[in-house]
N, CA, C and O of each residue as an XYZ file, in Angstrom:
772
protein
N      18.413     12.456      5.078
C      18.238     11.081      4.637
C      18.357     11.065      3.106
O      17.658     11.805      2.413
N      19.251     10.212      2.592
C      19.421     10.147      1.143
C      18.378      9.226      0.512
O      17.597      8.576      1.207
N      18.385      9.186     -0.817
C      17.393      8.394     -1.564
C      17.462      6.922     -1.164
O      16.429      6.269     -1.013
N      18.671      6.403     -0.994
C      18.838      4.995     -0.637
C      18.228      4.698      0.729
O      17.528      3.698      0.889
N      18.485      5.546      1.705
C      17.927      5.344      3.048
C      16.403      5.450      3.027
O      15.711      4.693      3.709
N      15.884      6.397      2.236
C      14.429      6.522      2.105
C      13.837      5.257      1.483
O      12.764      4.802      1.879
N      14.543      4.702      0.512
C      14.072      3.483     -0.143
C      14.041      2.314      0.838
O      13.095      1.526      0.834
N      15.069      2.198      1.676
C      15.093      1.127      2.685
C      13.944      1.278      3.674
O      13.278      0.301      4.016
N      13.718      2.501      4.128
C      12.624      2.765      5.056
C      11.284      2.443      4.407
O      10.404      1.857      5.039
N      11.133      2.829      3.146
C       9.884      2.562      2.437
C       9.682      1.059      2.225
O       8.553      0.572      2.290
N      10.764      0.326      1.974
C      10.674     -1.138      1.841
C      10.112     -1.742      3.121
O       9.205     -2.574      3.077
N      10.650     -1.324      4.254
C      10.176     -1.853      5.537
C       8.722     -1.466      5.791
O       7.925     -2.309      6.201
N       8.366     -0.210      5.555
C       6.990      0.240      5.789
C       6.011     -0.464      4.855
O       4.909     -0.830      5.262
N       6.417     -0.651      3.607
C       5.574     -1.369      2.642
C       5.325     -2.786      3.123
O       4.188     -3.256      3.157
N       6.413     -3.466      3.496
C       6.299     -4.844      3.982
C       5.390     -4.914      5.201
O       4.520     -5.781      5.275
N       5.582     -4.014      6.150
C       4.795     -4.035      7.381
C       3.299     -3.858      7.102
O       2.472     -4.560      7.683
N       2.956     -2.933      6.226
C       1.542     -2.701      5.896
C       0.935     -3.890      5.175
O      -0.192     -4.293      5.461
N       1.692     -4.451      4.232
C       1.164     -5.592      3.476
C       1.017     -6.824      4.360
O       0.052     -7.576      4.222
N       1.955     -7.032      5.255
C       1.876     -8.171      6.180
C       0.683     -7.999      7.119
O      -0.010     -8.970      7.423
N       0.441     -6.779      7.576
C      -0.703     -6.537      8.462
C      -2.018     -6.870      7.756
O      -2.895     -7.506      8.341
N      -2.152     -6.443      6.507
C      -3.359     -6.774      5.728
C      -3.504     -8.289      5.580
O      -4.580     -8.855      5.776
N      -2.394     -8.919      5.229
C      -2.401    -10.369      5.025
C      -2.817    -11.122      6.274
O      -3.608    -12.062      6.207
N      -2.284    -10.708      7.408
C      -2.591    -11.407      8.662
C      -4.087    -11.387      8.961
O      -4.666    -12.399      9.355
N      -4.697    -10.235      8.771
C      -6.141    -10.129      9.017
C      -6.894    -11.069      8.084
O      -7.750    -11.838      8.522
N      -6.570    -11.002      6.800
C      -7.275    -11.822      5.814
C      -7.029    -13.306      6.035
O      -7.957    -14.109      5.936
N      -5.793    -13.677      6.334
C      -5.457    -15.075      6.563
C      -6.190    -15.610      7.783
O      -6.737    -16.712      7.758
N      -6.197    -14.820      8.852
C      -6.873    -15.241     10.077
C      -8.367    -15.423      9.831
O      -8.946    -16.436     10.222
N      -8.989    -14.439      9.183
C     -10.427    -14.502      8.920
C     -10.774    -15.661      7.990
O     -11.774    -16.349      8.197
N      -9.948    -15.875      6.965
C     -10.200    -16.991      6.044
C     -10.133    -18.314      6.781
O     -10.992    -19.177      6.603
N      -9.104    -18.474      7.615
C      -8.949    -19.713      8.371
C     -10.050    -19.936      9.382
O     -10.528    -21.059      9.543
N     -10.461    -18.877     10.071
C     -11.492    -18.999     11.108
C     -12.884    -19.232     10.528
O     -13.644    -20.062     11.027
N     -13.206    -18.496      9.478
C     -14.582    -18.509      8.977
C     -14.805    -19.423      7.785
O     -15.917    -19.899      7.556
N     -13.724    -19.671      7.013
C     -13.893    -20.430      5.778
C     -14.658    -19.641      4.727
O     -15.070    -20.197      3.708
N     -14.849    -18.358      4.966
C     -15.628    -17.497      4.084
C     -14.937    -17.287      2.739
O     -13.742    -16.999      2.679
N     -15.706    -17.436      1.665
C     -15.196    -17.187      0.316
C     -14.659    -15.754      0.210
O     -13.623    -15.512     -0.410
N     -15.375    -14.819      0.820
C     -14.940    -13.424      0.788
C     -13.535    -13.283      1.353
O     -12.679    -12.648      0.737
N     -13.288    -13.873      2.528
C     -11.989    -13.714      3.162
C     -10.898    -14.452      2.406
O      -9.757    -13.992      2.396
N     -11.201    -15.575      1.774
C     -10.191    -16.236      0.934
C      -9.837    -15.353     -0.258
O      -8.666    -15.233     -0.621
N     -10.844    -14.738     -0.863
C     -10.562    -13.838     -1.991
C      -9.743    -12.631     -1.526
O      -8.832    -12.189     -2.227
N     -10.063    -12.108     -0.361
C      -9.294    -10.977      0.170
C      -7.869    -11.416      0.527
O      -6.915    -10.664      0.329
N      -7.736    -12.621      1.046
C      -6.412    -13.126      1.404
C      -5.535    -13.265      0.160
O      -4.377    -12.847      0.164
N      -6.086    -13.850     -0.900
C      -5.263    -14.039     -2.098
C      -4.895    -12.690     -2.719
O      -3.792    -12.528     -3.240
N      -5.807    -11.730     -2.665
C      -5.490    -10.391     -3.186
C      -4.405     -9.728     -2.346
O      -3.473     -9.139     -2.893
N      -4.514     -9.818     -1.033
C      -3.506     -9.191     -0.177
C      -2.168     -9.925     -0.299
O      -1.110     -9.298     -0.243
N      -2.212    -11.241     -0.463
C      -0.992    -12.023     -0.630
C      -0.242    -11.576     -1.882
O       0.968    -11.355     -1.834
N      -0.948    -11.442     -2.995
C      -0.257    -11.055     -4.216
C       0.108     -9.574     -4.239
O       1.039     -9.188     -4.946
N      -0.584     -8.755     -3.502
C      -0.126     -7.367     -3.327
C       1.219     -7.394     -2.594
O       2.123     -6.621     -2.910
N       1.337     -8.285     -1.622
C       2.591     -8.449     -0.879
C       3.700     -8.952     -1.799
O       4.788     -8.378     -1.829
N       3.432    -10.010     -2.541
C       4.436    -10.586     -3.448
C       4.908     -9.534     -4.452
O       6.107     -9.328     -4.637
N       3.947     -8.874     -5.094
C       4.310     -7.909     -6.133
C       4.938     -6.652     -5.539
O       5.858     -6.084     -6.127
N       4.456     -6.220     -4.395
C       5.041     -5.047     -3.744
C       6.476     -5.289     -3.313
O       7.345     -4.446     -3.538
N       6.727     -6.421     -2.701
C       8.084     -6.738     -2.245
C       9.004     -6.984     -3.434
O      10.169     -6.586     -3.405
N       8.501     -7.631     -4.470
C       9.322     -7.836     -5.668
C       9.754     -6.497     -6.239
O      10.923     -6.309     -6.576
N       8.820     -5.572     -6.347
C       9.124     -4.243     -6.868
C      10.169     -3.542     -5.993
O      11.141     -2.979     -6.497
N       9.952     -3.587     -4.679
C      10.855     -2.894     -3.767
C      12.256     -3.515     -3.771
O      13.245     -2.788     -3.685
N      12.358     -4.846     -3.869
C      13.678     -5.488     -3.930
C      14.420     -5.090     -5.199
O      15.631     -4.867     -5.175
N      13.690     -5.003     -6.307
C      14.318     -4.597     -7.571
C      14.827     -3.159     -7.478
O      15.954     -2.867     -7.877
N      14.000     -2.272     -6.955
C      14.415     -0.874     -6.826
C      15.579     -0.740     -5.842
O      16.489      0.060     -6.060
N      15.549     -1.517     -4.769
C      16.663     -1.531     -3.815
C      17.951     -1.940     -4.530
O      18.992     -1.308     -4.351
N      17.879     -2.991     -5.335
C      19.059     -3.466     -6.065
C      19.614     -2.363     -6.965
O      20.825     -2.155     -7.026
N      18.732     -1.668     -7.653
C      19.162     -0.594     -8.547
C      19.817      0.544     -7.750
O      20.896      1.010     -8.113
N      19.173      0.988     -6.676
C      19.743      2.055     -5.852
C      21.080      1.644     -5.253
O      22.026      2.431     -5.232
N      21.158      0.407     -4.766
C      22.398     -0.070     -4.157
C      23.518     -0.121     -5.192
O      24.637      0.314     -4.919
N      23.227     -0.643     -6.360
C      24.226     -0.739     -7.422
C      24.753      0.649     -7.796
O      25.952      0.831     -8.006
N      23.851      1.614     -7.875
C      24.267      2.987     -8.204
C      25.038      3.626     -7.054
O      26.051      4.292     -7.268
N      24.551      3.419     -5.835
C      25.198      4.021     -4.660
C      26.617      3.483     -4.499
O      27.534      4.240     -4.184
N      26.801      2.192     -4.710
C      28.110      1.569     -4.556
C      28.988      1.740     -5.804
O      30.185      1.451     -5.782
N      28.368      2.213     -6.886
C      29.068      2.365     -8.175
C      29.717      1.052     -8.593
O      30.820      1.036     -9.139
N      29.010     -0.055     -8.326
C      29.570     -1.377     -8.607
C      29.274     -1.850    -10.036
O      29.967     -2.722    -10.561
N      28.257     -1.280    -10.652
C      27.887     -1.648    -12.032
C      27.745     -3.152    -12.223
O      28.182     -3.705    -13.232
N      27.136     -3.799    -11.255
C      26.904     -5.243    -11.349
C      25.695     -5.572    -12.211
O      25.604     -6.666    -12.766
N      24.770     -4.630    -12.324
C      23.548     -4.881    -13.086
C      23.782     -4.611    -14.566
O      24.425     -3.631    -14.942
N      23.249     -5.499    -15.394
C      23.362     -5.325    -16.836
C      22.323     -4.317    -17.327
O      21.391     -3.972    -16.601
N      22.488     -3.857    -18.545
C      21.521     -2.944    -19.149
C      20.143     -3.607    -19.187
O      19.133     -2.958    -18.915
N      20.102     -4.893    -19.521
C      18.832     -5.628    -19.557
C      18.177     -5.722    -18.193
O      16.964     -5.557    -18.068
N      18.979     -5.987    -17.168
C      18.438     -6.068    -15.810
C      17.871     -4.724    -15.372
O      16.812     -4.664    -14.747
N      18.573     -3.654    -15.699
C      18.088     -2.316    -15.339
C      16.776     -2.015    -16.050
O      15.863     -1.443    -15.453
N      16.676     -2.394    -17.320
C      15.427     -2.177    -18.062
C      14.281     -2.960    -17.428
O      13.166     -2.450    -17.323
N      14.548     -4.190    -17.005
C      13.498     -4.996    -16.372
C      13.121     -4.406    -15.021
O      11.941     -4.361    -14.674
N      14.105     -3.953    -14.255
C      13.806     -3.309    -12.973
C      12.899     -2.103    -13.191
O      11.960     -1.881    -12.427
N      13.179     -1.331    -14.229
C      12.379     -0.143    -14.537
C      11.095     -0.471    -15.304
O      10.334      0.422    -15.678
N      10.871     -1.769    -15.529
C       9.685     -2.263    -16.234
C       9.512     -1.574    -17.586
O       8.440     -1.073    -17.926
N      10.625     -1.569    -18.351
C      10.622     -0.927    -19.662
C      11.150     -1.862    -20.738
O      12.057     -2.661    -20.504
N      10.569     -1.744    -21.907
C      11.079     -2.321    -23.139
C      11.296     -1.168    -24.086
O      10.807     -0.063    -23.853
N      12.021     -1.416    -25.144
C      12.297     -0.361    -26.117
C      12.043     -0.874    -27.525
O      12.185     -2.061    -27.816
N      11.661      0.065    -28.393
C      11.498     -0.271    -29.808
C      11.703      1.007    -30.611
O      11.690      2.118    -30.082
N      11.891      0.801    -31.908
C      12.053      1.938    -32.804
C      10.704      2.347    -33.364
O       9.895      1.510    -33.764
N      10.482      3.641    -33.384
C       9.279      4.184    -34.024
C       9.561      4.312    -35.525
O      10.703      4.178    -35.963
N       8.522      4.569    -36.294
C       8.673      4.719    -37.739
C       9.660      5.820    -38.111
O      10.307      5.752    -39.156
N       9.774      6.840    -37.248
C      10.677      7.950    -37.539
C      12.128      7.654    -37.135
O      12.988      8.529    -37.241
N      12.406      6.422    -36.672
C      13.762      6.023    -36.326
C      14.177      6.369    -34.912
O      15.327      6.145    -34.537
N      13.273      6.907    -34.125
C      13.598      7.257    -32.739
C      13.202      6.119    -31.800
O      12.268      5.363    -32.066
N      13.924      6.024    -30.719
C      13.670      4.985    -29.726
C      12.532      5.440    -28.821
O      12.475      6.594    -28.397
N      11.642      4.523    -28.541
C      10.565      4.798    -27.601
C      10.507      3.670    -26.571
O      10.726      2.501    -26.887
N      10.209      4.052    -25.348
C      10.064      3.066    -24.268
C       8.591      2.731    -24.115
O       7.725      3.579    -24.327
N       8.319      1.497    -23.747
C       6.958      1.090    -23.442
C       6.999      0.132    -22.264
O       8.012     -0.526    -22.026
N       5.900      0.055    -21.531
C       5.894     -0.761    -20.309
C       6.154     -2.239    -20.584
O       5.774     -2.788    -21.618
N       6.807     -2.843    -19.627
C       7.091     -4.275    -19.683
C       6.621     -4.891    -18.372
O       6.895     -4.359    -17.296
N       5.932     -5.985    -18.463
C       5.448     -6.664    -17.266
C       5.886     -8.121    -17.317
O       5.876     -8.749    -18.375
N       6.265     -8.643    -16.172
C       6.699    -10.033    -16.083
C       5.704    -10.843    -15.274
O       4.969    -10.304    -14.447
N       5.692    -12.134    -15.521
C       4.869    -13.029    -14.713
C       5.310    -12.929    -13.256
O       6.482    -12.692    -12.961
N       4.363    -13.111    -12.363
C       4.623    -12.953    -10.928
C       5.767    -13.855    -10.461
O       6.656    -13.400     -9.741
N       5.754    -15.115    -10.858
C       6.783    -16.044    -10.390
C       8.159    -15.678    -10.946
O       9.149    -15.708    -10.215
N       8.228    -15.336    -12.218
C       9.504    -14.940    -12.819
C       9.989    -13.628    -12.212
O      11.183    -13.460    -11.963
N       9.079    -12.711    -11.976
C       9.429    -11.417    -11.410
C       9.984    -11.562     -9.989
O      10.952    -10.893     -9.626
N       9.375    -12.427     -9.199
C       9.869    -12.665     -7.846
C      11.277    -13.255     -7.887
O      12.161    -12.818     -7.150
N      11.476    -14.230     -8.737
C      12.806    -14.846     -8.834
C      13.839    -13.822     -9.301
O      14.953    -13.774     -8.778
N      13.469    -13.012    -10.279
C      14.361    -11.966    -10.764
C      14.695    -10.980     -9.649
O      15.857    -10.614     -9.470
N      13.684    -10.553     -8.902
C      13.885     -9.574     -7.830
C      14.879    -10.091     -6.796
O      15.792     -9.371     -6.392
N      14.703    -11.328     -6.374
C      15.624    -11.896     -5.386
C      17.007    -12.095     -5.997
O      18.018    -11.902     -5.322
N      17.055    -12.479     -7.267
C      18.354    -12.676     -7.922
C      19.150    -11.378     -8.018
O      20.343    -11.369     -7.714
N      18.509    -10.270     -8.440
C      19.266     -9.011     -8.558
C      19.578     -8.435     -7.179
O      20.630     -7.825     -6.985
N      18.678     -8.623     -6.228
C      18.932     -8.201     -4.847
C      20.176     -8.917     -4.315
O      21.045     -8.301     -3.699
N      20.244    -10.217     -4.560
C      21.402    -11.011     -4.122
C      22.659    -10.595     -4.875
O      23.730    -10.464     -4.282
N      22.527    -10.393     -6.165
C      23.675    -10.062     -7.021
C      24.371     -8.784     -6.569
O      25.594     -8.759     -6.437
N      23.608     -7.731     -6.331
C      24.241     -6.451     -5.974
C      24.890     -6.505     -4.595
O      25.772     -5.702     -4.290
N      24.457     -7.445     -3.767
C      25.046     -7.594     -2.435
C      26.095     -8.707     -2.398
O      26.621     -9.040     -1.336
N      26.392     -9.273     -3.561
C      27.414    -10.333     -3.685
C      27.153    -11.505     -2.747
O      28.064    -12.009     -2.091
N      25.899    -11.928     -2.696
C      25.562    -13.133     -1.936
C      24.997    -14.163     -2.911
O      24.557    -13.826     -4.010
N      25.020    -15.395     -2.496
C      24.462    -16.468     -3.309
C      23.184    -16.947     -2.644
O      23.199    -17.487     -1.538
N      22.084    -16.738     -3.344
C      20.807    -17.245     -2.853
C      20.521    -18.519     -3.621
O      20.460    -18.505     -4.851
N      20.347    -19.610     -2.912
C      20.108    -20.890     -3.563
C      18.620    -21.204     -3.566
O      17.995    -21.384     -2.521
N      18.078    -21.262     -4.768
C      16.668    -21.623     -4.924
C      16.536    -23.123     -4.739
O      17.311    -23.896     -5.302
N      15.555    -23.531     -3.949
C      15.319    -24.950     -3.680
C      13.939    -25.330     -4.204
O      13.111    -25.874     -3.473
N      13.709    -25.040     -5.455
C      12.364    -25.181     -6.003
C      11.979    -26.621     -6.311
O      10.833    -27.014     -6.095
N      12.914    -27.402     -6.807
C      12.591    -28.777     -7.212
C      12.228    -29.656     -6.030
O      11.424    -30.580     -6.158
N      12.817    -29.370     -4.890
C      12.589    -30.204     -3.706
C      11.504    -29.667     -2.790
O      11.235    -30.249     -1.739
N      10.876    -28.558     -3.179
C       9.862    -27.957     -2.312
C       8.536    -27.864     -3.063
O       8.383    -27.019     -3.946
N       7.578    -28.724     -2.720
C       6.295    -28.718     -3.430
C       5.520    -27.409     -3.258
O       4.574    -27.141     -3.999
N       5.919    -26.608     -2.289
C       5.223    -25.333     -2.090
C       5.480    -24.363     -3.250
O       4.685    -23.453     -3.483
N       6.583    -24.556     -3.976
C       6.832    -23.748     -5.182
C       5.716    -23.993     -6.195
O       5.207    -23.052     -6.806
N       5.339    -25.253     -6.370
C       4.217    -25.576     -7.272
C       2.910    -25.018     -6.730
O       2.056    -24.574     -7.498
N       2.751    -25.037     -5.413
C       1.567    -24.416     -4.805
C       1.538    -22.927     -5.130
O       0.482    -22.375     -5.439
N       2.704    -22.275     -5.059
C       2.797    -20.852     -5.376
C       2.365    -20.606     -6.824
O       1.568    -19.709     -7.097
N       2.894    -21.403     -7.736
C       2.544    -21.229     -9.155
C       1.063    -21.520     -9.401
O       0.422    -20.831    -10.195
N       0.520    -22.530     -8.729
C      -0.915    -22.819     -8.854
C      -1.754    -21.678     -8.283
O      -2.821    -21.355     -8.805
N      -1.259    -21.080     -7.211
C      -1.983    -19.981     -6.582
C      -2.028    -18.757     -7.492
O      -2.986    -17.984     -7.444
N      -1.012    -18.577     -8.309
C      -1.031    -17.495     -9.303
C      -2.207    -17.700    -10.260
O      -2.917    -16.752    -10.595
N      -2.401    -18.929    -10.689
C      -3.519    -19.243    -11.603
C      -4.865    -18.987    -10.916
O      -5.805    -18.479    -11.529
N      -4.934    -19.346     -9.642
C      -6.171    -19.117     -8.887
C      -6.432    -17.614     -8.776
O      -7.554    -17.156     -8.994
N      -5.396    -16.854     -8.438
C      -5.525    -15.395     -8.340
C      -6.001    -14.810     -9.666
O      -6.896    -13.966     -9.691
N      -5.400    -15.262    -10.769
C      -5.793    -14.753    -12.085
C      -7.259    -15.069    -12.382
O      -7.981    -14.243    -12.942
N      -7.681    -16.256    -12.006
C      -9.084    -16.649    -12.200
C     -10.017    -15.767    -11.373
O     -11.074    -15.350    -11.847
N      -9.617    -15.491    -10.141
C     -10.458    -14.691     -9.250
C     -10.501    -13.223     -9.645
O     -11.516    -12.557     -9.442
N      -9.413    -12.713    -10.207
C      -9.382    -11.298    -10.566
C      -9.915    -11.030    -11.971
O     -10.179     -9.884    -12.333
N     -10.068    -12.078    -12.750
C     -10.628    -11.948    -14.107
C     -11.674    -13.036    -14.341
O     -11.536    -13.837    -15.266
N     -12.717    -13.073    -13.510
C     -13.698    -14.170    -13.629
C     -14.533    -14.047    -14.907
O     -14.918    -12.954    -15.324
N     -14.792    -15.185    -15.497
C     -15.653    -15.232    -16.678
C     -17.029    -15.793    -16.330
O     -17.997    -15.618    -17.071
N     -17.092    -16.476    -15.177
C     -18.355    -17.021    -14.665
C     -18.361    -16.851    -13.146
O     -17.305    -16.776    -12.519
N     -19.531    -16.792    -12.575
C     -19.655    -16.602    -11.119
C     -18.933    -17.694    -10.342
O     -18.325    -17.419     -9.308
N     -18.994    -18.925    -10.828
C     -18.370    -20.042    -10.102
C     -16.843    -19.917    -10.035
O     -16.207    -20.548     -9.191
N     -16.260    -19.112    -10.913
C     -14.810    -18.927    -10.877
C     -14.367    -18.072     -9.688
O     -13.171    -17.952     -9.421
N     -15.312    -17.490     -8.986
C     -15.000    -16.701     -7.797
C     -14.957    -17.549     -6.533
O     -14.621    -17.052     -5.459
N     -15.297    -18.829     -6.661
C     -15.335    -19.718     -5.500
C     -13.981    -20.368     -5.259
O     -13.267    -20.737     -6.192
N     -13.655    -20.495     -3.993
C     -12.440    -21.141     -3.512
C     -12.788    -22.531     -3.027
O     -13.788    -22.709     -2.333
N     -11.980    -23.522     -3.379
C     -12.167    -24.853     -2.811
C     -11.257    -24.992     -1.591
O     -10.346    -24.187     -1.400
N     -11.496    -25.987     -0.788
C     -10.639    -26.255      0.369
C      -9.209    -26.531     -0.090
O      -8.251    -26.052      0.516
N      -9.075    -27.305     -1.164
C      -7.747    -27.621     -1.696
C      -7.009    -26.348     -2.122
O      -5.809    -26.215     -1.882
N      -7.727    -25.419     -2.750
C      -7.113    -24.157     -3.157
C      -6.710    -23.330     -1.933
O      -5.660    -22.686     -1.927
N      -7.542    -23.354     -0.914
C      -7.197    -22.652      0.326
C      -5.937    -23.218      0.951
O      -5.078    -22.471      1.420
N      -5.825    -24.551      0.956
C      -4.626    -25.193      1.500
C      -3.389    -24.798      0.697
O      -2.336    -24.517      1.269
N      -3.520    -24.776     -0.629
C      -2.399    -24.358     -1.490
C      -1.995    -22.927     -1.188
O      -0.808    -22.608     -1.122
N      -2.981    -22.074     -1.005
C      -2.715    -20.673     -0.708
C      -1.918    -20.533      0.588
O      -0.948    -19.777      0.639
N      -2.320    -21.253      1.634
C      -1.603    -21.189      2.907
C      -0.167    -21.697      2.760
O       0.756    -21.117      3.331
N       0.025    -22.781      1.997
C       1.386    -23.311      1.796
C       2.224    -22.360      0.942
O       3.406    -22.156      1.218
N       1.617    -21.780     -0.093
C       2.330    -20.823     -0.948
C       2.759    -19.600     -0.137
O       3.866    -19.086     -0.297
N       1.872    -19.153      0.721
C       2.169    -18.012      1.585
C       3.350    -18.327      2.497
O       4.261    -17.513      2.651
N       3.328    -19.501      3.092
C       4.419    -19.933      3.964
C       5.737    -19.970      3.183
O       6.760    -19.496      3.677
N       5.719    -20.530      1.969
C       6.922    -20.612      1.133
C       7.458    -19.215      0.821
O       8.659    -18.968      0.924
N       6.563    -18.307      0.440
C       6.972    -16.952      0.092
C       7.648    -16.262      1.277
O       8.720    -15.677      1.126
N       7.025    -16.328      2.451
C       7.606    -15.677      3.623
C       8.974    -16.256      3.966
O       9.899    -15.510      4.291
N       9.109    -17.566      3.898
C      10.397    -18.203      4.179
C      11.449    -17.780      3.156
O      12.597    -17.521      3.515
N      11.065    -17.709      1.901
C      11.998    -17.369      0.829
C      12.486    -15.933      0.958
O      13.688    -15.674      0.890
N      11.565    -15.008      1.143
C      11.935    -13.594      1.285
C      12.784    -13.387      2.533
O      13.784    -12.670      2.498
N      12.389    -14.008      3.620
C      13.143    -13.873      4.868
C      14.561    -14.401      4.693
O      15.520    -13.776      5.147
N      14.695    -15.545      4.037
C      16.024    -16.123      3.820
C      16.896    -15.184      2.995
O      18.059    -14.972      3.338
N      16.365    -14.622      1.925
C      17.149    -13.720      1.069
C      17.597    -12.481      1.836
O      18.763    -12.093      1.768
N      16.682    -11.869      2.556
C      17.015    -10.655      3.308
C      17.977    -10.972      4.448
O      18.893    -10.198      4.721
N      17.772    -12.112      5.117
C      18.668    -12.509      6.207
C      20.097    -12.746      5.712
O      21.054    -12.418      6.413
N      20.248    -13.308      4.521
C      21.589    -13.522      3.974
C      22.326    -12.200      3.803
O      23.512    -12.095      4.115
N      21.621    -11.201      3.310
C      22.231     -9.874      3.142
C      22.548     -9.269      4.506
O      23.646     -8.755      4.715
N      21.599     -9.327      5.428
C      21.831     -8.774      6.771
C      23.016     -9.444      7.458
O      23.848     -8.771      8.066
N      23.090    -10.762      7.362
C      24.195    -11.493      8.000
C      25.532    -11.091      7.397
O      26.530    -10.970      8.107
N      25.546    -10.888      6.093
C      26.788    -10.483      5.432
C      27.293     -9.169      6.023
O      28.471     -9.049      6.361
N      26.415     -8.197      6.145
C      26.846     -6.888      6.625
C      27.099     -6.879      8.120
O      27.962     -6.139      8.592
N      26.368     -7.682      8.874
C      26.650     -7.789     10.307
C      28.019     -8.419     10.527
O      28.778     -7.998     11.400
N      28.323     -9.428      9.726
C      29.615    -10.106      9.830
C      30.748     -9.136      9.484
O      31.792     -9.136     10.136
N      30.537     -8.311      8.455
C      31.552     -7.349      8.043
C      31.745     -6.256      9.086
O      32.826     -5.674      9.171
N      30.716     -5.965      9.883
C      30.812     -4.893     10.866
C      31.405     -5.354     12.195
O      31.779     -4.524     13.023
N      31.496     -6.670     12.409
C      32.035     -7.173     13.681
C      33.507     -6.766     13.820
O      34.290     -6.875     12.876
N      33.859     -6.300     15.013
C      35.262     -5.948     15.221
C      36.143     -7.199     15.165
O      35.770     -8.276     15.629
N      37.308     -7.012     14.586
C      38.252     -8.150     14.481
C      39.066     -8.228     15.769
O      39.514     -7.206     16.289
N      39.260     -9.470     16.293
C      40.002     -9.615     17.559
C      41.486     -9.280     17.404
O      42.240     -9.354     18.374
């Protein structure tokens, strides 16, 4: 098994584990209304978002290298590798970590994933209020993971509803992007009459 095949297998296993965690937390949050389970759900949800974003970016890089297509720019490769560069006082280049906002990182991941596979993924953000729910949920997650007061750990019903809609949007978006790539290759593999 080559590096690319291992990466694909790891993408699937990562997704499966994160989805399993999410399902438990989502079910418990919905059934019990427990603050604990809502906090666990939002943590597992963003582990899923960030994990899949990372894996899609790495997949894009491996695919681009494997196909020798050179579709990715130097800047895109640096972002995939989460690196920035600067000059040290001695004139040598040094790399340092680079981190992107969750929403921008997700969009970037799907964009480079689509780019290396020569598909067009159409973002429908303006017409889908769940995109705003997703962005609001990022703020809620940040508040919950960096609380300054005890009350910042509490979830409201409205926030729970946003979380469920954001989750639905994310799953639909990721599924659509991956399905477009799968359909492309299935279509290419069909025997010609």
